Backbone as CSV, one residue per row, in Angstrom:
resi,resn,N_x,N_y,N_z,CA_x,CA_y,CA_z,C_x,C_y,C_z
1,MET,-52.659,-81.265,75.439,-52.878,-79.978,74.808,-54.228,-79.430,75.237
2,VAL,-54.247,-78.117,75.524,-55.488,-77.456,75.913,-55.749,-76.337,74.913
3,PRO,-56.680,-76.536,73.971,-56.973,-75.454,73.015,-57.384,-74.182,73.760
4,THR,-56.761,-73.060,73.393,-56.974,-71.814,74.127,-56.967,-70.633,73.175
5,ASP,-57.938,-69.739,73.327,-57.931,-68.459,72.636,-57.160,-67.491,73.522
6,VAL,-55.936,-67.155,73.114,-55.066,-66.370,73.990,-55.546,-64.935,74.187
7,SER,-56.535,-64.516,73.418,-57.066,-63.164,73.595,-58.148,-63.103,74.671
8,GLN,-58.511,-64.270,75.233,-59.586,-64.346,76.217,-59.027,-64.671,77.601
9,PRO,-59.088,-63.728,78.530,-58.480,-63.940,79.852,-58.935,-65.210,80.550
10,ASP,-60.227,-65.506,80.519,-60.735,-66.677,81.229,-60.150,-67.973,80.685
11,GLU,-59.994,-68.035,79.355,-59.452,-69.248,78.746,-57.973,-69.416,79.085
12,VAL,-57.227,-68.333,79.050,-55.803,-68.419,79.371,-55.613,-68.802,80.835
13,GLU,-56.364,-68.171,81.716,-56.249,-68.491,83.142,-56.565,-69.956,83.403
14,ALA,-57.620,-70.464,82.751,-58.012,-71.864,82.935,-56.925,-72.820,82.429
15,SER,-56.286,-72.466,81.314,-55.229,-73.322,80.763,-54.022,-73.383,81.691
16,ILE,-53.634,-72.236,82.218,-52.497,-72.209,83.139,-52.838,-72.975,84.417
17,GLN,-54.058,-72.827,84.881,-54.476,-73.563,86.075,-54.446,-75.068,85.838
18,LYS,-54.839,-75.480,84.647,-54.815,-76.916,84.329,-53.375,-77.443,84.321
19,ILE,-52.453,-76.647,83.809,-51.039,-77.039,83.841,-50.588,-77.242,85.285
20,ASP,-50.946,-76.304,86.143,-50.559,-76.411,87.551,-51.199,-77.624,88.207
21,ASP,-52.470,-77.862,87.915,-53.191,-78.995,88.504,-52.585,-80.333,88.085
22,GLU,-52.192,-80.427,86.809,-51.731,-81.717,86.276,-50.231,-81.944,86.473
23,TRP,-49.435,-80.864,86.438,-47.985,-81.029,86.466,-47.340,-80.461,87.721
24,GLY,-48.017,-79.533,88.385,-47.510,-79.016,89.654,-46.433,-77.964,89.551
25,ARG,-46.003,-77.623,88.335,-44.986,-76.594,88.159,-44.965,-76.153,86.701
26,LEU,-44.292,-75.038,86.450,-44.181,-74.508,85.095,-42.776,-73.924,84.942
27,ASP,-41.969,-74.555,84.105,-40.568,-74.156,83.948,-40.306,-73.320,82.704
28,VAL,-41.078,-73.572,81.638,-40.856,-72.881,80.369,-42.190,-72.403,79.821
29,VAL,-42.236,-71.152,79.395,-43.414,-70.609,78.725,-42.975,-70.075,77.367
30,PHE,-43.651,-70.516,76.318,-43.348,-70.074,74.961,-44.588,-69.348,74.439
31,ALA,-44.567,-68.034,74.484,-45.688,-67.222,73.981,-45.534,-67.105,72.471
32,ASN,-46.114,-68.065,71.769,-45.868,-68.239,70.339,-47.106,-67.984,69.485
33,ALA,-48.295,-67.869,70.099,-49.517,-67.682,69.324,-49.493,-66.341,68.614
34,GLY,-49.914,-66.331,67.361,-49.933,-65.073,66.635,-50.642,-65.194,65.301
35,ILE,-51.055,-64.041,64.760,-51.674,-63.979,63.441,-51.025,-62.858,62.639
36,ASN,-51.068,-62.979,61.325,-50.640,-61.877,60.475,-51.711,-60.796,60.410
37,GLY,-52.965,-61.213,60.495,-54.062,-60.265,60.427,-54.198,-59.655,59.048
38,VAL,-54.749,-58.456,58.990,-54.971,-57.750,57.734,-53.849,-56.745,57.505
39,TRP,-53.277,-56.772,56.313,-52.267,-55.797,55.905,-52.926,-54.880,54.885
40,ALA,-53.081,-53.601,55.242,-53.779,-52.654,54.382,-53.344,-51.238,54.736
41,PRO,-53.552,-50.283,53.831,-53.247,-48.885,54.166,-53.987,-48.467,55.435
42,ILE,-53.374,-47.583,56.217,-53.917,-47.249,57.527,-55.328,-46.684,57.452
43,ASP,-55.661,-45.960,56.377,-57.008,-45.410,56.262,-58.021,-46.427,55.765
44,GLU,-57.547,-47.610,55.360,-58.447,-48.687,54.960,-58.534,-49.787,56.021
45,LEU,-57.571,-49.812,56.921,-57.551,-50.827,57.975,-58.641,-50.503,58.994
46,GLU,-59.619,-51.381,59.107,-60.769,-51.118,59.965,-60.420,-51.330,61.441
47,PRO,-61.082,-50.599,62.350,-60.796,-50.757,63.777,-60.898,-52.193,64.273
48,ASP,-61.879,-52.964,63.791,-61.997,-54.343,64.266,-60.847,-55.203,63.765
49,GLU,-60.293,-54.886,62.584,-59.142,-55.616,62.063,-57.895,-55.292,62.883
50,TRP,-57.720,-54.016,63.186,-56.620,-53.592,64.060,-56.737,-54.286,65.414
51,ASN,-57.905,-54.223,66.009,-58.107,-54.761,67.356,-57.864,-56.263,67.430
52,LYS,-58.239,-56.984,66.378,-58.038,-58.443,66.396,-56.545,-58.778,66.422
53,THR,-55.760,-58.080,65.605,-54.314,-58.339,65.579,-53.685,-58.006,66.922
54,ILE,-54.066,-56.874,67.494,-53.543,-56.484,68.806,-53.960,-57.501,69.864
55,ALA,-55.216,-57.944,69.808,-55.749,-58.854,70.828,-55.000,-60.178,70.857
56,VAL,-54.720,-60.735,69.681,-54.045,-62.040,69.638,-52.551,-61.887,69.910
57,ASN,-51.900,-60.995,69.176,-50.437,-60.941,69.218,-49.881,-60.292,70.481
58,LEU,-50.487,-59.203,70.909,-49.929,-58.464,72.038,-50.669,-58.763,73.341
59,THR,-51.987,-58.607,73.326,-52.742,-58.926,74.541,-52.598,-60.400,74.880
60,GLY,-52.535,-61.252,73.870,-52.350,-62.685,74.115,-51.037,-62.979,74.819
61,THR,-49.989,-62.256,74.438,-48.700,-62.410,75.117,-48.805,-61.955,76.562
62,TYR,-49.410,-60.784,76.757,-49.599,-60.273,78.121,-50.385,-61.260,78.976
63,LEU,-51.514,-61.749,78.479,-52.355,-62.647,79.275,-51.622,-63.943,79.609
64,THR,-50.906,-64.483,78.634,-50.158,-65.720,78.870,-49.179,-65.547,80.028
65,LEU,-48.441,-64.454,80.010,-47.434,-64.258,81.052,-48.040,-63.743,82.349
66,HIS,-49.110,-62.999,82.256,-49.800,-62.532,83.455,-50.208,-63.706,84.345
67,TYR,-50.708,-64.760,83.711,-51.169,-65.913,84.486,-50.075,-66.947,84.734
68,ALA,-49.037,-66.970,83.885,-47.988,-67.984,84.034,-46.902,-67.575,85.023
69,VAL,-46.571,-66.292,85.065,-45.441,-65.842,85.882,-45.594,-66.172,87.372
70,PRO,-46.783,-66.065,87.960,-46.888,-66.434,89.388,-46.431,-67.859,89.682
71,LEU,-46.701,-68.790,88.767,-46.242,-70.167,88.970,-44.726,-70.240,88.901
72,MET,-44.135,-69.514,87.965,-42.685,-69.547,87.805,-41.990,-68.903,88.996
73,LYS,-42.563,-67.816,89.505,-42.002,-67.201,90.712,-42.067,-68.179,91.876
74,ARG,-43.194,-68.816,92.024,-43.385,-69.768,93.123,-42.387,-70.913,93.055
75,ASP,-42.091,-71.340,91.813,-41.247,-72.517,91.629,-39.767,-72.177,91.495
76,GLY,-39.414,-70.900,91.597,-38.005,-70.538,91.691,-37.302,-70.205,90.401
77,GLY,-38.063,-69.931,89.333,-37.409,-69.496,88.100,-37.924,-70.208,86.876
78,GLY,-37.243,-69.977,85.760,-37.639,-70.603,84.508,-37.258,-69.752,83.320
79,SER,-37.783,-70.115,82.169,-37.452,-69.446,80.918,-38.724,-69.073,80.178
80,ILE,-38.798,-67.818,79.743,-39.908,-67.326,78.933,-39.387,-66.988,77.548
81,LEU,-40.091,-67.446,76.536,-39.768,-67.130,75.149,-40.971,-66.441,74.520
82,ILE,-40.718,-65.403,73.762,-41.764,-64.661,73.063,-41.424,-64.650,71.579
83,THR,-42.377,-65.033,70.739,-42.149,-64.971,69.301,-42.599,-63.622,68.768
84,ALA,-41.627,-62.825,68.306,-41.926,-61.568,67.631,-41.731,-61.806,66.128
85,SER,-40.940,-61.001,65.469,-40.744,-61.122,64.025,-39.640,-60.162,63.613
86,ILE,-39.107,-60.348,62.407,-38.235,-59.319,61.862,-39.044,-58.061,61.539
87,ASN,-40.338,-58.236,61.238,-41.206,-57.100,60.949,-41.449,-56.300,62.223
88,GLY,-41.151,-55.019,62.178,-41.365,-54.174,63.338,-40.189,-54.129,64.292
89,THR,-39.224,-55.026,64.121,-38.046,-55.024,64.982,-36.773,-54.735,64.184
90,ARG,-36.767,-55.126,62.919,-35.587,-54.892,62.085,-35.962,-54.517,60.651
91,ARG,-37.179,-54.878,60.253,-37.609,-54.615,58.875,-38.934,-53.860,58.896
92,PHE,-39.087,-52.905,57.972,-40.288,-52.071,57.942,-40.805,-51.898,56.514
93,THR,-40.608,-52.911,55.692,-40.966,-52.818,54.282,-42.206,-53.620,53.920
94,GLY,-42.886,-54.209,54.899,-44.099,-54.973,54.615,-45.271,-54.031,54.381
95,ALA,-45.705,-53.918,53.145,-46.754,-52.959,52.802,-48.026,-53.222,53.615
96,GLY,-48.464,-52.224,54.369,-49.716,-52.329,55.104,-49.653,-53.120,56.384
97,ALA,-48.461,-53.484,56.828,-48.332,-54.351,58.005,-48.284,-53.563,59.309
98,THR,-48.958,-52.429,59.364,-48.847,-51.537,60.520,-49.273,-52.215,61.813
99,ALA,-50.422,-52.857,61.811,-50.907,-53.505,63.040,-49.965,-54.639,63.443
100,TYR,-49.616,-55.483,62.486,-48.743,-56.623,62.775,-47.385,-56.162,63.292
101,ALA,-46.747,-55.229,62.559,-45.418,-54.759,62.948,-45.455,-54.068,64.303
102,SER,-46.540,-53.358,64.591,-46.661,-52.690,65.885,-46.690,-53.700,67.026
103,THR,-47.396,-54.811,66.824,-47.437,-55.826,67.885,-46.076,-56.456,68.083
104,LYS,-45.337,-56.641,67.003,-44.040,-57.305,67.109,-43.001,-56.389,67.757
105,ALA,-43.052,-55.094,67.428,-42.180,-54.135,68.104,-42.505,-54.081,69.589
106,ALA,-43.788,-54.100,69.901,-44.213,-54.061,71.303,-43.789,-55.319,72.046
107,GLN,-43.853,-56.479,71.398,-43.417,-57.711,72.056,-41.938,-57.665,72.406
108,LEU,-41.137,-57.040,71.546,-39.712,-56.924,71.837,-39.491,-56.053,73.069
109,ALA,-40.165,-54.907,73.132,-40.054,-54.041,74.310,-40.590,-54.753,75.550
110,PHE,-41.686,-55.450,75.405,-42.307,-56.219,76.486,-41.294,-57.215,77.070
111,GLY,-40.620,-57.943,76.174,-39.655,-58.943,76.618,-38.479,-58.330,77.352
112,LYS,-37.982,-57.189,76.864,-36.849,-56.545,77.529,-37.241,-56.011,78.903
113,MET,-38.435,-55.426,78.983,-38.911,-54.940,80.280,-39.026,-56.081,81.282
114,LEU,-39.610,-57.195,80.841,-39.797,-58.320,81.764,-38.478,-58.980,82.134
115,ALA,-37.500,-58.945,81.226,-36.201,-59.544,81.558,-35.607,-58.882,82.801
116,LEU,-35.747,-57.571,82.896,-35.253,-56.863,84.077,-36.148,-57.101,85.289
117,GLU,-37.455,-57.029,85.061,-38.395,-57.181,86.168,-38.294,-58.554,86.829
118,LEU,-38.052,-59.576,86.021,-38.115,-60.949,86.534,-36.741,-61.546,86.849
119,ALA,-35.672,-60.807,86.586,-34.332,-61.361,86.824,-34.139,-61.764,88.282
120,LYS,-34.661,-60.981,89.192,-34.485,-61.299,90.612,-35.225,-62.569,91.012
121,HIS,-36.133,-63.019,90.155,-36.852,-64.276,90.408,-36.236,-65.443,89.635
122,LYS,-35.074,-65.189,89.014,-34.363,-66.218,88.229,-35.186,-66.683,87.030
123,ILE,-35.962,-65.763,86.484,-36.742,-66.040,85.283,-36.102,-65.293,84.121
124,ARG,-35.693,-66.029,83.100,-35.093,-65.431,81.909,-36.180,-65.161,80.865
125,VAL,-36.013,-64.079,80.104,-36.985,-63.719,79.066,-36.227,-63.356,77.794
126,ASN,-36.493,-64.078,76.710,-35.849,-63.799,75.436,-36.884,-63.761,74.321
127,VAL,-36.525,-63.082,73.239,-37.461,-62.831,72.149,-36.908,-63.412,70.852
128,ILE,-37.671,-64.285,70.217,-37.301,-64.905,68.957,-37.958,-64.116,67.824
129,CYS,-37.145,-63.698,66.843,-37.635,-62.858,65.751,-37.411,-63.570,64.410
130,PRO,-38.358,-64.392,63.979,-38.179,-65.111,62.718,-38.401,-64.224,61.503
131,GLY,-37.743,-64.614,60.411,-38.053,-64.073,59.103,-39.016,-65.022,58.416
132,ALA,-38.794,-65.230,57.120,-39.658,-66.143,56.363,-39.432,-67.575,56.835
133,ILE,-40.487,-68.167,57.380,-40.461,-69.553,57.837,-41.612,-70.282,57.168
134,ASP,-41.359,-71.475,56.724,-42.376,-72.254,56.005,-43.430,-72.769,56.989
135,THR,-44.473,-71.957,57.214,-45.582,-72.330,58.088,-46.891,-71.991,57.382
136,LYS,-47.998,-72.154,58.095,-49.319,-71.872,57.522,-49.879,-70.523,57.974
137,ILE,-49.039,-69.653,58.560,-49.557,-68.410,59.130,-50.194,-67.503,58.077
138,GLU,-49.754,-67.608,56.816,-50.286,-66.716,55.792,-51.624,-67.175,55.228
139,GLU,-52.076,-68.368,55.611,-53.316,-68.887,55.042,-54.527,-68.036,55.417
140,ASP,-54.515,-67.453,56.608,-55.673,-66.687,57.065,-55.447,-65.182,57.023
141,MET,-54.373,-64.738,56.384,-54.121,-63.305,56.341,-54.775,-62.681,55.117
142,GLU,-54.950,-61.379,55.143,-55.518,-60.655,54.025,-54.644,-59.450,53.736
143,LYS,-54.305,-59.249,52.452,-53.559,-58.078,52.027,-54.444,-57.276,51.077
144,ARG,-54.493,-55.956,51.318,-55.311,-55.090,50.473,-54.502,-53.877,50.019
145,ASP,-54.618,-53.547,48.740,-54.096,-52.287,48.202,-52.630,-52.065,48.571
146,GLU,-51.793,-53.084,48.291,-50.379,-52.990,48.650,-49.662,-51.833,47.958
147,ALA,-50.101,-51.502,46.741,-49.450,-50.417,46.005,-49.625,-49.078,46.719
148,GLU,-50.732,-48.918,47.426,-51.000,-47.673,48.124,-50.138,-47.520,49.378
149,SER,-49.949,-48.619,50.127,-49.235,-48.520,51.404,-47.748,-48.833,51.309
150,GLY,-47.324,-49.387,50.188,-45.924,-49.787,50.081,-45.082,-48.827,49.262
151,GLU,-43.774,-48.992,49.400,-42.801,-48.283,48.585,-41.990,-49.323,47.825
152,PRO,-41.605,-49.036,46.577,-40.805,-50.011,45.836,-39.504,-50.337,46.569
153,VAL,-39.214,-51.606,46.671,-37.982,-52.049,47.316,-37.316,-53.054,46.379
154,GLU,-36.082,-52.798,46.027,-35.356,-53.707,45.147,-34.330,-54.466,45.960
155,TYR,-34.518,-55.766,46.071,-33.607,-56.592,46.852,-32.512,-57.147,45.955
156,PRO,-31.337,-57.368,46.521,-30.329,-58.121,45.766,-30.853,-59.522,45.447
157,ALA,-30.247,-60.153,44.487,-30.679,-61.499,44.107,-30.611,-62.428,45.312
158,GLY,-31.685,-63.164,45.523,-31.745,-64.070,46.659,-32.124,-63.318,47.908
159,ASP,-33.426,-63.240,48.222,-33.853,-62.374,49.315,-33.645,-62.991,50.689
160,ILE,-33.126,-64.214,50.775,-32.644,-64.802,52.026,-31.225,-65.300,51.734
161,PRO,-30.237,-64.471,51.994,-28.874,-64.773,51.534,-28.347,-66.147,51.929
162,LEU,-28.626,-66.569,53.155,-28.043,-67.814,53.645,-28.534,-69.031,52.868
163,THR,-29.756,-68.940,52.314,-30.356,-70.108,51.639,-30.772,-69.803,50.203
164,ASP,-30.275,-68.719,49.650,-30.632,-68.327,48.278,-32.138,-68.199,48.088
165,GLY,-32.819,-67.663,49.092,-34.240,-67.379,48.953,-35.182,-68.417,49.527
166,THR,-34.655,-69.541,49.984,-35.517,-70.580,50.543,-35.874,-70.244,51.992
167,PRO,-37.177,-70.227,52.331,-37.551,-69.921,53.720,-36.980,-70.945,54.693
168,GLY,-36.836,-70.513,55.959,-36.442,-71.446,56.996,-37.563,-72.426,57.311
169,GLU,-37.258,-73.396,58.148,-38.239,-74.392,58.549,-38.641,-74.167,60.003
170,ALA,-39.829,-74.644,60.336,-40.288,-74.530,61.720,-39.290,-75.165,62.681
171,LYS,-38.610,-76.213,62.214,-37.618,-76.891,63.055,-36.472,-75.953,63.440
172,ASP,-36.139,-75.022,62.556,-35.063,-74.077,62.864,-35.435,-73.219,64.069
173,VAL,-36.673,-72.760,64.090,-37.152,-71.961,65.211,-37.263,-72.828,66.459
174,ALA,-37.728,-74.063,66.289,-37.863,-74.974,67.432,-36.510,-75.250,68.072
175,ASP,-35.479,-75.422,67.248,-34.139,-75.675,67.793,-33.638,-74.477,68.592
176,LEU,-33.913,-73.276,68.080,-33.519,-72.070,68.806,-34.276,-71.962,70.122
177,ALA,-35.571,-72.231,70.074,-36.389,-72.174,71.294,-35.889,-73.172,72.326
178,LEU,-35.552,-74.366,71.871,-35.060,-75.402,72.786,-33.763,-74.956,73.458
179,PHE,-32.893,-74.339,72.696,-31.639,-73.834,73.276,-31.918,-72.748,74.319
180,LEU,-32.739,-71.761,73.953,-32.997,-70.642,74.861,-33.739,-71.078,76.122
181,ALA,-34.519,-72.140,76.013,-35.247,-72.643,77.173,-34.364,-73.473,78.093
182,SER,-33.237,-73.925,77.578,-32.397,-74.861,78.314,-31.393,-74.154,79.214
183,ASP,-30.745,-74.932,80.064,-29.708,-74.398,80.944,-28.464,-73.951,80.179
184,ARG,-28.339,-74.360,78.930,-27.198,-73.903,78.131,-27.287,-72.399,77.863
185,ALA,-28.478,-71.841,77.991,-28.676,-70.400,77.792,-28.884,-69.692,79.130
186,ARG,-28.320,-70.245,80.182,-28.605,-69.782,81.540,-28.195,-68.342,81.809
187,HIS,-27.300,-67.778,80.975,-26.861,-66.395,81.205,-27.379,-65.459,80.111
188,ILE,-28.391,-65.913,79.383,-28.958,-65.106,78.297,-30.362,-64.667,78.693
189,THR,-30.585,-63.372,78.766,-31.925,-62.842,79.028,-32.025,-61.437,78.458
190,GLY,-33.246,-61.042,78.107,-33.476,-59.729,77.521,-32.926,-59.595,76.118
191,THR,-32.780,-60.717,75.434,-32.074,-60.732,74.151,-32.997,-61.100,72.990
192,PRO,-33.052,-60.253,71.958,-33.739,-60.657,70.730,-32.796,-61.468,69.857
193,VAL,-33.305,-62.526,69.264,-32.508,-63.326,68.335,-33.245,-63.369,67.007
194,TRP,-32.623,-62.782,65.979,-33.217,-62.808,64.647,-32.802,-64.103,63.961
195,ILE,-33.795,-64.847,63.491,-33.532,-66.123,62.844,-34.152,-66.058,61.446
196,ASP,-33.334,-65.555,60.498,-33.890,-65.219,59.183,-32.903,-65.388,58.033
197,GLY,-31.768,-66.030,58.302,-30.801,-66.233,57.214,-30.266,-64.944,56.623
198,ALA,-30.251,-63.872,57.424,-29.784,-62.534,57.036,-30.779,-61.796,56.147
199,GLU,-32.000,-62.305,56.062,-33.044,-61.665,55.237,-33.258,-60.201,55.630
200,SER,-33.377,-59.939,56.913,-33.712,-58.584,57.350,-32.549,-57.611,57.177
201,LEU,-31.333,-58.104,57.000,-30.207,-57.215,56.754,-30.279,-56.588,55.374
202,LEU,-30.978,-57.256,54.448,-31.189,-56.708,53.115,-32.397,-55.790,53.064
203,GLN,-33.368,-56.042,53.936,-34.676,-55.406,53.797,-34.975,-54.414,54.908
204,GLY,-33.983,-53.994,55.673,-34.221,-53.106,56.784,-34.641,-51.697,56.364
C-alpha cells in the first residue's frame, strides 16, 4: 500500500510509478477515494469547503486515471472502476449536498466519456453508485443548517426497501467491484450500477 493524497498530482504520479516499478503492469484501477465534505446551504458553503470536495472527489479521479491510463494502454487493456453515489446521479434530496452531489454527477459523466474514449484500447470503464453503506465516510463530514437547504421528504416505511432500512456492507460494494473488474464483465462498459437496495427509487 502506498498512502496517497489523490488531490496532489505529484503524489498520484509517484504512486502509479511505484506500481509500474514493482509489478510491471496495471490491469485494474479502482478510483474509490472520496469525502462527503461539508453539506450546507450554497450561500453558507465556503469556497475552500467547495474546493476541497471537488479536489478529492473529482480532481482525484481525474489525476488517478490521467497517470494510470498510459500503463493500461501500453499493456493492452484493463478495467477502470469509479465510485460515484446515488447522490447526484439518481437522488437529489440530501440537504446541502451541492458540492458532493456535483462531484458524483460529474464522475458519472466522466466514466461514460472515458468508456467511449478508451474502448479502442480494450479498457472498460464502469461507475459504481452506492447508497447507504456501513462505512466511516460520515465521521469527517459536517452538516450545517439542513432546514435552510432541504425540503421535507416523507419516505415510505423502511428507507432501504430490500433490507428494511439496514445499510449495505462494504463487502457488497467489493463484490460488485470484483465482478466488474473481472472477465465475467468483459462486455460491460460505460455503465452505472446503483447498489442501494432500491433506496434511491424512493428518494429520487
